[in-house]
N, CA, C and O atoms as a Maestro MAE file, in Angstrom:
{
 s_m_m2io_version
 :::
 2.0.0
}

f_m_ct {
 s_m_title
 :::
 protein
 m_atom[304] {
  # First column is atom index #
  i_m_mmod_type
  r_m_x_coord
  r_m_y_coord
  r_m_z_coord
  i_m_residue_number
  s_m_chain_name
  s_m_pdb_residue_name
  s_m_pdb_atom_name
  i_m_atomic_number
  :::
  1 25 -6.145 0.998 -4.230 1 A "MET " " N  " 7
  2 3 -6.993 2.492 -3.129 1 A "MET " " CA " 6
  3 2 -5.781 2.043 -1.911 1 A "MET " " C  " 6
  4 15 -5.438 2.784 -0.990 1 A "MET " " O  " 8
  5 25 -5.334 0.879 -2.123 2 A "VAL " " N  " 7
  6 3 -4.072 1.257 -1.065 2 A "VAL " " CA " 6
  7 2 -2.812 1.966 -0.803 2 A "VAL " " C  " 6
  8 15 -2.409 2.066 0.356 2 A "VAL " " O  " 8
  9 25 -2.021 2.570 -1.997 3 A "GLY " " N  " 7
  10 3 -1.707 2.836 -2.443 3 A "GLY " " CA " 6
  11 2 -2.060 4.409 -2.531 3 A "GLY " " C  " 6
  12 15 -1.113 5.177 -2.700 3 A "GLY " " O  " 8
  13 25 -2.851 4.729 -2.467 4 A "MET " " N  " 7
  14 3 -3.599 5.879 -2.586 4 A "MET " " CA " 6
  15 2 -3.274 6.359 -1.300 4 A "MET " " C  " 6
  16 15 -2.334 7.120 -1.072 4 A "MET " " O  " 8
  17 25 -3.982 5.954 -0.543 5 A "LEU " " N  " 7
  18 3 -3.725 6.229 1.178 5 A "LEU " " CA " 6
  19 2 -2.826 5.902 1.696 5 A "LEU " " C  " 6
  20 15 -2.786 6.077 2.914 5 A "LEU " " O  " 8
  21 25 -1.656 5.258 0.992 6 A "GLN " " N  " 7
  22 3 0.054 5.727 0.925 6 A "GLN " " CA " 6
  23 2 0.465 6.633 0.751 6 A "GLN " " C  " 6
  24 15 1.068 7.142 1.696 6 A "GLN " " O  " 8
  25 25 0.396 7.364 -0.515 7 A "ILE " " N  " 7
  26 3 0.823 8.380 -1.157 7 A "ILE " " CA " 6
  27 2 0.142 9.804 -0.323 7 A "ILE " " C  " 6
  28 15 0.519 10.960 -0.519 7 A "ILE " " O  " 8
  29 25 -1.074 9.325 0.751 8 A "ILE " " N  " 7
  30 3 -1.906 10.381 1.163 8 A "ILE " " CA " 6
  31 2 -1.189 10.889 2.921 8 A "ILE " " C  " 6
  32 15 -1.115 11.905 3.613 8 A "ILE " " O  " 8
  33 25 -0.736 9.253 2.999 9 A "THR " " N  " 7
  34 3 -0.578 9.693 4.592 9 A "THR " " CA " 6
  35 2 1.075 10.104 3.938 9 A "THR " " C  " 6
  36 15 1.466 11.212 4.307 9 A "THR " " O  " 8
  37 25 1.934 9.411 3.129 10 A "TYR " " N  " 7
  38 3 3.399 10.355 2.735 10 A "TYR " " CA " 6
  39 2 3.240 11.694 3.567 10 A "TYR " " C  " 6
  40 15 3.597 12.109 4.669 10 A "TYR " " O  " 8
  41 25 2.331 12.279 2.188 11 A "LEU " " N  " 7
  42 3 2.139 13.705 1.769 11 A "LEU " " CA " 6
  43 2 1.549 15.043 3.542 11 A "LEU " " C  " 6
  44 15 1.613 16.263 3.693 11 A "LEU " " O  " 8
  45 25 0.934 13.609 4.684 12 A "LEU " " N  " 7
  46 3 0.953 14.298 5.615 12 A "LEU " " CA " 6
  47 2 1.586 13.891 6.748 12 A "LEU " " C  " 6
  48 15 1.195 14.033 7.907 12 A "LEU " " O  " 8
  49 25 2.887 13.219 6.235 13 A "CYS " " N  " 7
  50 3 4.000 13.534 7.398 13 A "CYS " " CA " 6
  51 2 5.037 14.839 6.571 13 A "CYS " " C  " 6
  52 15 5.681 15.802 6.988 13 A "CYS " " O  " 8
  53 25 4.845 14.417 5.612 14 A "VAL " " N  " 7
  54 3 5.934 15.950 4.890 14 A "VAL " " CA " 6
  55 2 4.766 16.873 5.277 14 A "VAL " " C  " 6
  56 15 5.150 18.039 5.374 14 A "VAL " " O  " 8
  57 25 3.930 16.766 5.437 15 A "TYR " " N  " 7
  58 3 3.415 19.020 6.150 15 A "TYR " " CA " 6
  59 2 3.497 18.489 7.941 15 A "TYR " " C  " 6
  60 15 3.141 19.318 8.778 15 A "TYR " " O  " 8
  61 25 3.831 17.521 8.269 16 A "LEU " " N  " 7
  62 3 3.323 16.904 9.802 16 A "LEU " " CA " 6
  63 2 5.017 18.152 10.187 16 A "LEU " " C  " 6
  64 15 5.319 18.972 11.054 16 A "LEU " " O  " 8
  65 25 5.577 17.655 9.100 17 A "VAL " " N  " 7
  66 3 7.136 18.192 9.935 17 A "VAL " " CA " 6
  67 2 7.285 18.943 9.184 17 A "VAL " " C  " 6
  68 15 8.090 19.629 9.813 17 A "VAL " " O  " 8
  69 25 7.160 19.490 8.177 18 A "PHE " " N  " 7
  70 3 7.003 21.105 7.676 18 A "PHE " " CA " 6
  71 2 6.560 22.670 9.043 18 A "PHE " " C  " 6
  72 15 6.947 23.812 9.294 18 A "PHE " " O  " 8
  73 25 5.288 21.414 9.653 19 A "LYS " " N  " 7
  74 3 5.112 22.250 10.543 19 A "LYS " " CA " 6
  75 2 6.087 22.439 12.072 19 A "LYS " " C  " 6
  76 15 6.427 23.208 12.971 19 A "LYS " " O  " 8
  77 25 6.165 21.399 11.643 20 A "ALA " " N  " 7
  78 3 7.407 21.444 13.287 20 A "ALA " " CA " 6
  79 2 8.616 22.214 12.654 20 A "ALA " " C  " 6
  80 15 9.121 22.762 13.634 20 A "ALA " " O  " 8
  81 25 9.387 22.570 11.516 21 A "VAL " " N  " 7
  82 3 10.494 23.129 11.746 21 A "VAL " " CA " 6
  83 2 9.756 24.431 11.431 21 A "VAL " " C  " 6
  84 15 10.466 25.425 11.283 21 A "VAL " " O  " 8
  85 25 8.488 24.561 11.312 22 A "GLU " " N  " 7
  86 3 8.016 26.238 11.185 22 A "GLU " " CA " 6
  87 2 7.671 26.452 12.472 22 A "GLU " " C  " 6
  88 15 7.462 27.641 12.712 22 A "GLU " " O  " 8
  89 25 7.503 25.505 13.641 23 A "ILE " " N  " 7
  90 3 7.207 26.061 14.770 23 A "ILE " " CA " 6
  91 2 8.382 26.281 15.423 23 A "ILE " " C  " 6
  92 15 8.485 26.918 16.472 23 A "ILE " " O  " 8
  93 25 9.621 25.560 14.584 24 A "PHE " " N  " 7
  94 3 11.430 25.914 14.710 24 A "PHE " " CA " 6
  95 2 11.830 27.645 15.123 24 A "PHE " " C  " 6
  96 15 12.453 28.328 15.936 24 A "PHE " " O  " 8
  97 25 11.055 27.722 14.035 25 A "THR " " N  " 7
  98 3 11.940 28.698 13.096 25 A "THR " " CA " 6
  99 2 10.741 29.935 13.683 25 A "THR " " C  " 6
  100 15 11.105 30.968 13.122 25 A "THR " " O  " 8
  101 25 9.733 30.201 14.386 26 A "ILE " " N  " 7
  102 3 9.856 30.858 14.748 26 A "ILE " " CA " 6
  103 2 9.963 30.839 16.623 26 A "ILE " " C  " 6
  104 15 9.618 31.756 17.369 26 A "ILE " " O  " 8
  105 25 10.258 30.161 16.823 27 A "GLY " " N  " 7
  106 3 11.063 29.772 18.392 27 A "GLY " " CA " 6
  107 2 12.866 30.707 18.113 27 A "GLY " " C  " 6
  108 15 13.481 31.417 18.909 27 A "GLY " " O  " 8
  109 25 13.164 30.370 16.943 28 A "LEU " " N  " 7
  110 3 14.393 31.483 16.856 28 A "LEU " " CA " 6
  111 2 14.030 32.778 16.167 28 A "LEU " " C  " 6
  112 15 14.869 33.678 16.210 28 A "LEU " " O  " 8
  113 25 12.928 32.982 15.558 29 A "ALA " " N  " 7
  114 3 12.970 34.598 15.420 29 A "ALA " " CA " 6
  115 2 12.345 35.055 16.661 29 A "ALA " " C  " 6
  116 15 12.533 36.267 16.759 29 A "ALA " " O  " 8
  117 25 11.710 34.611 17.606 30 A "SER " " N  " 7
  118 3 11.189 35.111 18.835 30 A "SER " " CA " 6
  119 2 12.690 36.097 19.683 30 A "SER " " C  " 6
  120 15 13.871 35.748 19.669 30 A "SER " " O  " 8
  121 25 12.256 37.014 20.166 31 A "GLN " " N  " 7
  122 3 12.782 38.184 21.293 31 A "GLN " " CA " 6
  123 2 12.300 37.854 22.512 31 A "GLN " " C  " 6
  124 15 11.229 37.314 22.790 31 A "GLN " " O  " 8
  125 25 13.543 38.375 23.511 32 A "GLY " " N  " 7
  126 3 12.814 38.366 24.722 32 A "GLY " " CA " 6
  127 2 13.454 37.569 25.987 32 A "GLY " " C  " 6
  128 15 14.628 37.251 26.177 32 A "GLY " " O  " 8
  129 25 12.546 37.397 26.623 33 A "ASP " " N  " 7
  130 3 12.236 36.247 27.793 33 A "ASP " " CA " 6
  131 2 12.381 34.772 27.248 33 A "ASP " " C  " 6
  132 15 13.086 33.930 27.803 33 A "ASP " " O  " 8
  133 25 11.598 34.531 26.034 34 A "CYS " " N  " 7
  134 3 11.073 33.462 26.042 34 A "CYS " " CA " 6
  135 2 12.044 32.370 24.887 34 A "CYS " " C  " 6
  136 15 11.692 31.205 24.701 34 A "CYS " " O  " 8
  137 25 13.222 32.953 24.223 35 A "ARG " " N  " 7
  138 3 13.507 32.350 23.610 35 A "ARG " " CA " 6
  139 2 14.565 31.187 23.600 35 A "ARG " " C  " 6
  140 15 15.339 30.561 22.876 35 A "ARG " " O  " 8
  141 25 14.067 31.317 24.932 36 A "ILE " " N  " 7
  142 3 14.852 29.431 24.764 36 A "ILE " " CA " 6
  143 2 13.938 28.326 24.783 36 A "ILE " " C  " 6
  144 15 13.981 27.193 24.303 36 A "ILE " " O  " 8
  145 25 12.794 29.187 25.714 37 A "ALA " " N  " 7
  146 3 11.680 27.742 25.743 37 A "ALA " " CA " 6
  147 2 10.984 27.657 24.422 37 A "ALA " " C  " 6
  148 15 10.592 26.531 24.116 37 A "ALA " " O  " 8
  149 25 10.614 29.229 23.065 38 A "ALA " " N  " 7
  150 3 10.815 29.057 22.350 38 A "ALA " " CA " 6
  151 2 11.781 27.446 21.331 38 A "ALA " " C  " 6
  152 15 11.358 26.341 20.992 38 A "ALA " " O  " 8
  153 25 12.840 27.972 21.207 39 A "ARG " " N  " 7
  154 3 13.643 27.570 21.357 39 A "ARG " " CA " 6
  155 2 13.417 25.555 21.358 39 A "ARG " " C  " 6
  156 15 13.343 24.836 20.362 39 A "ARG " " O  " 8
  157 25 13.371 25.202 22.590 40 A "PHE " " N  " 7
  158 3 13.046 24.094 23.216 40 A "PHE " " CA " 6
  159 2 11.996 23.591 22.673 40 A "PHE " " C  " 6
  160 15 12.271 22.543 22.089 40 A "PHE " " O  " 8
  161 25 10.458 24.003 22.584 41 A "VAL " " N  " 7
  162 3 9.927 23.823 21.814 41 A "VAL " " CA " 6
  163 2 9.800 23.396 20.736 41 A "VAL " " C  " 6
  164 15 9.280 22.287 20.607 41 A "VAL " " O  " 8
  165 25 10.236 24.141 19.589 42 A "GLY " " N  " 7
  166 3 10.497 24.065 18.451 42 A "GLY " " CA " 6
  167 2 11.668 22.627 18.524 42 A "GLY " " C  " 6
  168 15 11.455 21.552 17.963 42 A "GLY " " O  " 8
  169 25 11.985 22.713 18.738 43 A "ILE " " N  " 7
  170 3 12.708 21.379 18.897 43 A "ILE " " CA " 6
  171 2 12.445 19.794 19.194 43 A "ILE " " C  " 6
  172 15 13.000 18.814 18.697 43 A "ILE " " O  " 8
  173 25 11.223 19.893 20.350 44 A "LEU " " N  " 7
  174 3 9.999 19.039 20.677 44 A "LEU " " CA " 6
  175 2 9.485 19.018 19.999 44 A "LEU " " C  " 6
  176 15 8.849 17.974 19.854 44 A "LEU " " O  " 8
  177 25 9.302 20.051 19.047 45 A "ALA " " N  " 7
  178 3 8.058 19.428 17.992 45 A "ALA " " CA " 6
  179 2 8.661 18.888 16.776 45 A "ALA " " C  " 6
  180 15 7.967 18.301 15.946 45 A "ALA " " O  " 8
  181 25 10.047 19.074 16.614 46 A "ILE " " N  " 7
  182 3 10.723 18.074 15.286 46 A "ILE " " CA " 6
  183 2 10.902 16.732 15.978 46 A "ILE " " C  " 6
  184 15 10.736 15.642 15.431 46 A "ILE " " O  " 8
  185 25 11.193 16.898 17.009 47 A "LEU " " N  " 7
  186 3 11.670 15.130 17.189 47 A "LEU " " CA " 6
  187 2 10.458 14.818 17.017 47 A "LEU " " C  " 6
  188 15 10.368 14.151 15.986 47 A "LEU " " O  " 8
  189 25 8.663 15.092 17.923 48 A "ALA " " N  " 7
  190 3 7.649 15.109 18.012 48 A "ALA " " CA " 6
  191 2 7.296 14.065 16.428 48 A "ALA " " C  " 6
  192 15 7.327 12.899 16.035 48 A "ALA " " O  " 8
  193 25 6.939 15.582 15.920 49 A "ALA " " N  " 7
  194 3 6.882 15.293 14.410 49 A "ALA " " CA " 6
  195 2 7.746 13.699 13.489 49 A "ALA " " C  " 6
  196 15 7.442 12.516 13.339 49 A "ALA " " O  " 8
  197 25 8.666 14.409 13.163 50 A "ILE " " N  " 7
  198 3 10.132 12.534 12.481 50 A "ILE " " CA " 6
  199 2 9.135 11.267 13.916 50 A "ILE " " C  " 6
  200 15 8.706 10.177 13.537 50 A "ILE " " O  " 8
  201 25 9.032 11.545 14.815 51 A "GLY " " N  " 7
  202 3 8.491 10.740 15.346 51 A "GLY " " CA " 6
  203 2 7.522 9.805 14.725 51 A "GLY " " C  " 6
  204 15 7.610 8.699 14.190 51 A "GLY " " O  " 8
  205 25 6.515 10.687 15.000 52 A "LEU " " N  " 7
  206 3 4.955 10.648 14.260 52 A "LEU " " CA " 6
  207 2 5.168 9.801 13.051 52 A "LEU " " C  " 6
  208 15 4.824 8.674 12.695 52 A "LEU " " O  " 8
  209 25 5.813 10.707 12.600 53 A "ALA " " N  " 7
  210 3 5.529 10.245 11.284 53 A "ALA " " CA " 6
  211 2 6.521 8.903 10.813 53 A "ALA " " C  " 6
  212 15 6.317 8.313 9.752 53 A "ALA " " O  " 8
  213 25 7.361 8.610 11.540 54 A "ALA " " N  " 7
  214 3 7.781 7.483 11.023 54 A "ALA " " CA " 6
  215 2 6.992 5.818 11.455 54 A "ALA " " C  " 6
  216 15 6.993 4.713 10.914 54 A "ALA " " O  " 8
  217 25 6.303 6.462 12.856 55 A "TYR " " N  " 7
  218 3 5.183 5.167 13.156 55 A "TYR " " CA " 6
  219 2 3.892 5.548 12.216 55 A "TYR " " C  " 6
  220 15 3.020 4.686 12.327 55 A "TYR " " O  " 8
  221 25 3.536 6.621 11.312 56 A "PHE " " N  " 7
  222 3 2.548 6.498 10.183 56 A "PHE " " CA " 6
  223 2 3.003 5.819 9.457 56 A "PHE " " C  " 6
  224 15 2.502 4.724 9.200 56 A "PHE " " O  " 8
  225 25 3.901 6.184 9.000 57 A "VAL " " N  " 7
  226 3 4.721 5.509 7.552 57 A "VAL " " CA " 6
  227 2 4.636 3.960 7.728 57 A "VAL " " C  " 6
  228 15 3.974 3.311 6.918 57 A "VAL " " O  " 8
  229 25 5.320 3.315 8.814 58 A "ASN " " N  " 7
  230 3 5.285 2.065 9.369 58 A "ASN " " CA " 6
  231 2 3.839 1.666 9.388 58 A "ASN " " C  " 6
  232 15 3.641 0.724 8.621 58 A "ASN " " O  " 8
  233 25 2.817 2.058 9.985 59 A "ALA " " N  " 7
  234 3 2.168 1.232 10.138 59 A "ALA " " CA " 6
  235 2 1.152 1.602 8.954 59 A "ALA " " C  " 6
  236 15 0.054 1.143 9.269 59 A "ALA " " O  " 8
  237 25 1.103 2.134 7.942 60 A "ILE " " N  " 7
  238 3 0.479 2.087 7.193 60 A "ILE " " CA " 6
  239 2 0.905 0.944 5.453 60 A "ILE " " C  " 6
  240 15 0.345 0.480 4.460 60 A "ILE " " O  " 8
  241 25 1.905 1.006 5.948 61 A "ASP " " N  " 7
  242 3 2.537 0.119 5.048 61 A "ASP " " CA " 6
  243 2 2.731 -1.404 5.532 61 A "ASP " " C  " 6
  244 15 2.978 -2.199 4.625 61 A "ASP " " O  " 8
  245 25 2.657 -1.887 6.765 62 A "THR " " N  " 7
  246 3 1.792 -2.753 7.436 62 A "THR " " CA " 6
  247 2 0.725 -2.994 6.635 62 A "THR " " C  " 6
  248 15 0.614 -3.803 5.713 62 A "THR " " O  " 8
  249 25 -0.085 -2.177 7.098 63 A "GLN " " N  " 7
  250 3 -1.293 -2.534 6.794 63 A "GLN " " CA " 6
  251 2 -1.509 -2.529 5.197 63 A "GLN " " C  " 6
  252 15 -2.512 -3.156 4.854 63 A "GLN " " O  " 8
  253 25 -0.776 -1.952 4.170 64 A "ALA " " N  " 7
  254 3 -0.645 -2.415 2.811 64 A "ALA " " CA " 6
  255 2 0.018 -3.496 2.154 64 A "ALA " " C  " 6
  256 15 -0.062 -3.838 0.974 64 A "ALA " " O  " 8
  257 25 1.118 -4.301 3.698 65 A "GLN " " N  " 7
  258 3 1.695 -5.398 3.200 65 A "GLN " " CA " 6
  259 2 0.204 -6.427 3.289 65 A "GLN " " C  " 6
  260 15 -0.296 -7.031 2.340 65 A "GLN " " O  " 8
  261 25 -0.248 -6.404 4.585 66 A "ALA " " N  " 7
  262 3 -1.579 -7.139 4.581 66 A "ALA " " CA " 6
  263 2 -2.302 -7.219 4.282 66 A "ALA " " C  " 6
  264 15 -3.028 -8.066 4.801 66 A "ALA " " O  " 8
  265 25 -2.892 -6.287 2.975 67 A "VAL " " N  " 7
  266 3 -3.495 -5.995 2.365 67 A "VAL " " CA " 6
  267 2 -3.110 -6.793 1.144 67 A "VAL " " C  " 6
  268 15 -3.829 -7.552 0.495 67 A "VAL " " O  " 8
  269 25 -2.340 -6.606 1.027 68 A "ALA " " N  " 7
  270 3 -1.330 -7.395 -0.854 68 A "ALA " " CA " 6
  271 2 -1.499 -8.839 -0.261 68 A "ALA " " C  " 6
  272 15 -2.252 -9.569 -0.906 68 A "ALA " " O  " 8
  273 25 -0.829 -9.448 1.039 69 A "SER " " N  " 7
  274 3 -0.480 -10.585 1.172 69 A "SER " " CA " 6
  275 2 -1.970 -11.537 0.767 69 A "SER " " C  " 6
  276 15 -1.963 -12.666 0.276 69 A "SER " " O  " 8
  277 25 -3.424 -10.567 1.199 70 A "SER " " N  " 7
  278 3 -4.304 -10.845 1.523 70 A "SER " " CA " 6
  279 2 -5.212 -11.054 0.356 70 A "SER " " C  " 6
  280 15 -6.153 -11.848 0.346 70 A "SER " " O  " 8
  281 25 -4.875 -10.322 -0.565 71 A "VAL " " N  " 7
  282 3 -5.624 -10.145 -1.777 71 A "VAL " " CA " 6
  283 2 -4.378 -11.751 -2.725 71 A "VAL " " C  " 6
  284 15 -4.952 -12.652 -3.337 71 A "VAL " " O  " 8
  285 25 -3.203 -11.731 -2.639 72 A "ASN " " N  " 7
  286 3 -2.253 -12.600 -3.195 72 A "ASN " " CA " 6
  287 2 -3.115 -14.422 -2.490 72 A "ASN " " C  " 6
  288 15 -3.075 -15.505 -3.073 72 A "ASN " " O  " 8
  289 25 -3.494 -14.245 -1.718 73 A "ARG " " N  " 7
  290 3 -3.486 -15.376 -1.035 73 A "ARG " " CA " 6
  291 2 -5.009 -15.764 -1.704 73 A "ARG " " C  " 6
  292 15 -5.142 -16.982 -1.827 73 A "ARG " " O  " 8
  293 25 -6.552 -14.709 -2.303 74 A "TYR " " N  " 7
  294 3 -7.048 -14.894 -2.529 74 A "TYR " " CA " 6
  295 2 -7.014 -15.028 -4.159 74 A "TYR " " C  " 6
  296 15 -7.846 -15.758 -4.696 74 A "TYR " " O  " 8
  297 25 -6.136 -14.386 -4.873 75 A "LEU " " N  " 7
  298 3 -5.834 -14.691 -6.041 75 A "LEU " " CA " 6
  299 2 -5.779 -16.398 -6.625 75 A "LEU " " C  " 6
  300 15 -6.321 -16.891 -7.615 75 A "LEU " " O  " 8
  301 25 -4.733 -17.149 -5.375 76 A "ARG " " N  " 7
  302 3 -4.204 -18.766 -5.975 76 A "ARG " " CA " 6
  303 2 -5.255 -19.438 -6.238 76 A "ARG " " C  " 6
  304 15 -5.161 -20.587 -6.668 76 A "ARG " " O  " 8
  :::
 }
 m_bond[303] {
  # First column is bond index #
  i_m_from
  i_m_to
  i_m_order
  :::
  1 1 2 1
  2 2 3 1
  3 3 4 2
  4 3 5 1
  5 5 6 1
  6 6 7 1
  7 7 8 2
  8 7 9 1
  9 9 10 1
  10 10 11 1
  11 11 12 2
  12 11 13 1
  13 13 14 1
  14 14 15 1
  15 15 16 2
  16 15 17 1
  17 17 18 1
  18 18 19 1
  19 19 20 2
  20 19 21 1
  21 21 22 1
  22 22 23 1
  23 23 24 2
  24 23 25 1
  25 25 26 1
  26 26 27 1
  27 27 28 2
  28 27 29 1
  29 29 30 1
  30 30 31 1
  31 31 32 2
  32 31 33 1
  33 33 34 1
  34 34 35 1
  35 35 36 2
  36 35 37 1
  37 37 38 1
  38 38 39 1
  39 39 40 2
  40 39 41 1
  41 41 42 1
  42 42 43 1
  43 43 44 2
  44 43 45 1
  45 45 46 1
  46 46 47 1
  47 47 48 2
  48 47 49 1
  49 49 50 1
  50 50 51 1
  51 51 52 2
  52 51 53 1
  53 53 54 1
  54 54 55 1
  55 55 56 2
  56 55 57 1
  57 57 58 1
  58 58 59 1
  59 59 60 2
  60 59 61 1
  61 61 62 1
  62 62 63 1
  63 63 64 2
  64 63 65 1
  65 65 66 1
  66 66 67 1
  67 67 68 2
  68 67 69 1
  69 69 70 1
  70 70 71 1
  71 71 72 2
  72 71 73 1
  73 73 74 1
  74 74 75 1
  75 75 76 2
  76 75 77 1
  77 77 78 1
  78 78 79 1
  79 79 80 2
  80 79 81 1
  81 81 82 1
  82 82 83 1
  83 83 84 2
  84 83 85 1
  85 85 86 1
  86 86 87 1
  87 87 88 2
  88 87 89 1
  89 89 90 1
  90 90 91 1
  91 91 92 2
  92 91 93 1
  93 93 94 1
  94 94 95 1
  95 95 96 2
  96 95 97 1
  97 97 98 1
  98 98 99 1
  99 99 100 2
  100 99 101 1
  101 101 102 1
  102 102 103 1
  103 103 104 2
  104 103 105 1
  105 105 106 1
  106 106 107 1
  107 107 108 2
  108 107 109 1
  109 109 110 1
  110 110 111 1
  111 111 112 2
  112 111 113 1
  113 113 114 1
  114 114 115 1
  115 115 116 2
  116 115 117 1
  117 117 118 1
  118 118 119 1
  119 119 120 2
  120 119 121 1
  121 121 122 1
  122 122 123 1
  123 123 124 2
  124 123 125 1
  125 125 126 1
  126 126 127 1
  127 127 128 2
  128 127 129 1
  129 129 130 1
  130 130 131 1
  131 131 132 2
  132 131 133 1
  133 133 134 1
  134 134 135 1
  135 135 136 2
  136 135 137 1
  137 137 138 1
  138 138 139 1
  139 139 140 2
  140 139 141 1
  141 141 142 1
  142 142 143 1
  143 143 144 2
  144 143 145 1
  145 145 146 1
  146 146 147 1
  147 147 148 2
  148 147 149 1
  149 149 150 1
  150 150 151 1
  151 151 152 2
  152 151 153 1
  153 153 154 1
  154 154 155 1
  155 155 156 2
  156 155 157 1
  157 157 158 1
  158 158 159 1
  159 159 160 2
  160 159 161 1
  161 161 162 1
  162 162 163 1
  163 163 164 2
  164 163 165 1
  165 165 166 1
  166 166 167 1
  167 167 168 2
  168 167 169 1
  169 169 170 1
  170 170 171 1
  171 171 172 2
  172 171 173 1
  173 173 174 1
  174 174 175 1
  175 175 176 2
  176 175 177 1
  177 177 178 1
  178 178 179 1
  179 179 180 2
  180 179 181 1
  181 181 182 1
  182 182 183 1
  183 183 184 2
  184 183 185 1
  185 185 186 1
  186 186 187 1
  187 187 188 2
  188 187 189 1
  189 189 190 1
  190 190 191 1
  191 191 192 2
  192 191 193 1
  193 193 194 1
  194 194 195 1
  195 195 196 2
  196 195 197 1
  197 197 198 1
  198 198 199 1
  199 199 200 2
  200 199 201 1
  201 201 202 1
  202 202 203 1
  203 203 204 2
  204 203 205 1
  205 205 206 1
  206 206 207 1
  207 207 208 2
  208 207 209 1
  209 209 210 1
  210 210 211 1
  211 211 212 2
  212 211 213 1
  213 213 214 1
  214 214 215 1
  215 215 216 2
  216 215 217 1
  217 217 218 1
  218 218 219 1
  219 219 220 2
  220 219 221 1
  221 221 222 1
  222 222 223 1
  223 223 224 2
  224 223 225 1
  225 225 226 1
  226 226 227 1
  227 227 228 2
  228 227 229 1
  229 229 230 1
  230 230 231 1
  231 231 232 2
  232 231 233 1
  233 233 234 1
  234 234 235 1
  235 235 236 2
  236 235 237 1
  237 237 238 1
  238 238 239 1
  239 239 240 2
  240 239 241 1
  241 241 242 1
  242 242 243 1
  243 243 244 2
  244 243 245 1
  245 245 246 1
  246 246 247 1
  247 247 248 2
  248 247 249 1
  249 249 250 1
  250 250 251 1
  251 251 252 2
  252 251 253 1
  253 253 254 1
  254 254 255 1
  255 255 256 2
  256 255 257 1
  257 257 258 1
  258 258 259 1
  259 259 260 2
  260 259 261 1
  261 261 262 1
  262 262 263 1
  263 263 264 2
  264 263 265 1
  265 265 266 1
  266 266 267 1
  267 267 268 2
  268 267 269 1
  269 269 270 1
  270 270 271 1
  271 271 272 2
  272 271 273 1
  273 273 274 1
  274 274 275 1
  275 275 276 2
  276 275 277 1
  277 277 278 1
  278 278 279 1
  279 279 280 2
  280 279 281 1
  281 281 282 1
  282 282 283 1
  283 283 284 2
  284 283 285 1
  285 285 286 1
  286 286 287 1
  287 287 288 2
  288 287 289 1
  289 289 290 1
  290 290 291 1
  291 291 292 2
  292 291 293 1
  293 293 294 1
  294 294 295 1
  295 295 296 2
  296 295 297 1
  297 297 298 1
  298 298 299 1
  299 299 300 2
  300 299 301 1
  301 301 302 1
  302 302 303 1
  303 303 304 2
  :::
 }
}
């Protein structure tokens, strides 16, 4: 069960990064006065998505390790 939760979390993190890249590409394709601001927002979105993805992966891995150690103690 924990393994399935890890896989779902990994997939959601990949989706989050893909959406941030999509925001950045929209900023690259924008025209006019807001072009620099759109690029800046896109770069911030990518950095935030990578940071949040790393946090979520670390959190779910820590939780999985805690569950695994609890199960190992219970089975001894």
